[in-house]
Steps between C-alpha positions, in 0.01 A plus 500: 500500500796693636784423258750501784304250711371161396294229664716194448357152543756224552339158460623173643396140557250433781666482839800708396347841578671560835840396362451729202396783730820456701698526177317822413575646845869413453491703177357799691148452361190490716172331416170688493144368555357320199120503481503263203661232720153449651373389161499130412786345308392427145604206280851536350573802721810550708333482841739666741715807520593831655379846398759778520511869425819622342684667217586362159843409635327279759337304217852437368626402848221249554568322172874498556519397866190312618570126513149376582292725271315358198419828325520875559217708353399865522135571578393745237149554630208368706138598434140379493368374166163330449462576127735465206468867413596592855798264492630644175450861604668464840784283370576759230575759771790299646861608448581251225770725358732413789512137391399481133556685174229549235461191285689273739399134521338395828392175661193513722444251783144536634329334796137565596301397808152599621488795261252617241790496255579131509618428143880529509546537122248784489675670794834467322348653185375805695829552682689483170255755364560718805876494441449611142251767611755634746777534244265641237400777742861554604650522150200604286580197286330163470673240720531138388619303801430132431492179696804273484639222718834680484357837605521689828292306752202685648320333791127573537304374800126546552354394835158619617508761220825647636760515226875498566736556208872434539806504275749216531858620550672161509446330166573133562398390848776570750572136584654482152847613601648371175728228634264204523476378142495137610289342773499167680181334628257709706691832471462768765445857382788733570277740694374223730855368550598848618194513725608175668851632556383833639238332719774278643710809577773413251742789446817334375682527833513121545517202257193369321416150377210387282506117501221473239614778268331399173581767242688702763257785559540522880885497498512749212256739669702458820815599310326812370387592852843434652672704228251790525423452131160647402282240326417737213851618421537296179156525341283748311184674620194650334553838668810568288261559206276751678500862379578615855791256544803667658816329366726700734308394812493138386871509419579641844300222668683234299837655577426514873377140493816377328717680755312323779579149374741314732629141470328268750719394792326167572453192279174402333437138399234322301471122492269268307502128430407569135810565289291677235360743758850578628620573146203731441559677834865563415404642159240729655753618759747581224239708316429683827871573539510285815684187384788571740269584789231230491654151480299199384567129544317175431431350841220298664355618828675213683836673437394838638753633751523818703777755454732619773291813548122494562286666237174456313334212324226633275341247268202393293506119520275289278150465641336268254237719337698622202794259476350158562169482682527123545835495672508468876742766623458439871830313531685778319365759744578278798863459385530873436363586843726247673810645331398853602449402864824302520737725301365855474489630855488881502367523142180666383297278270219610268295233320224563243237227487133458413435187705482511883558123512828533311603800712418297811728222377795735540471435872616850581381702800223754452600769249595843629296662225303405193375667185229405252558551129374377164754313287386423147136514608562269798454630858827440685639567846853622568610398848814641664679308774789592729690178567 
């Protein structure tokens, strides 16, 4: 592998790929064809994503700036392997020294499908052996890399005897921004909240309201977007421990990002009828440094009022599956839809819901666009209306 060029795979939740790709384009990165995308999604895998080619600095950029990405990994190698000896020999030739040091702890995540090598533990054992073989040949000393849950994550995928080995650059999944230490019922992941906002075209130029804010994820992510605050600016990443990590390049990216932060010019509001949720949302906003930007208030949907200036409503109302499957929410949706039609002329409204009957109870005209996502394992539809 050319040390100056890397194949970078940025994973995301299903349905988010085109939004993520637009984010990559905005960063000056272009996707390249990914043959492995034709392979089936395996259990516990991150199913979607975008494959890029770029420099080490681009790995840093992706982790720092991408709002809808789940993980950023570097593809270390791809090869055919139908025998354990072949797997170990070919894996030992990869450029492990760019990402590991001899004796370093590693964590191996292995998935196998329609391959002669189908036992994931045995595959992990051979790849660990290959890492040690590589460093033994490189240093003329025995290498003792061991498995550990706290080690550098290595992703190994075998499909139809084709092996792909990648090195995780992110550490904790990227939806873990660091601010959401408390959650209300049925929380929305930060990455999906950003996807909803970007799909709706939100850019901070007009006000935003979330009338079912829960733990505040949508308003907080909106505040980060409006303030041009990178989602990864306050967290740590696995790549900072790589042997090829460039502290100067990373420092320059952080400095440029901080200079680009600007206070939002339009208000952002989150409402919820649950006082506990509102308290949690305010605490999360404070941890995100957005307590003066995103405002939260206890308020039922019946008190929802428009502002003087049109803007966005982006929300994830309850839809029964995770909060209370026995509760009939049709009246709630009907009231919400009636208020929108009567008071929010000129607004753009985005509603996430899993139930077409509930969405129909909004009584809104046909949506201008719609997106399909997975939220907590539940297929959901995000419909965007121009009122």
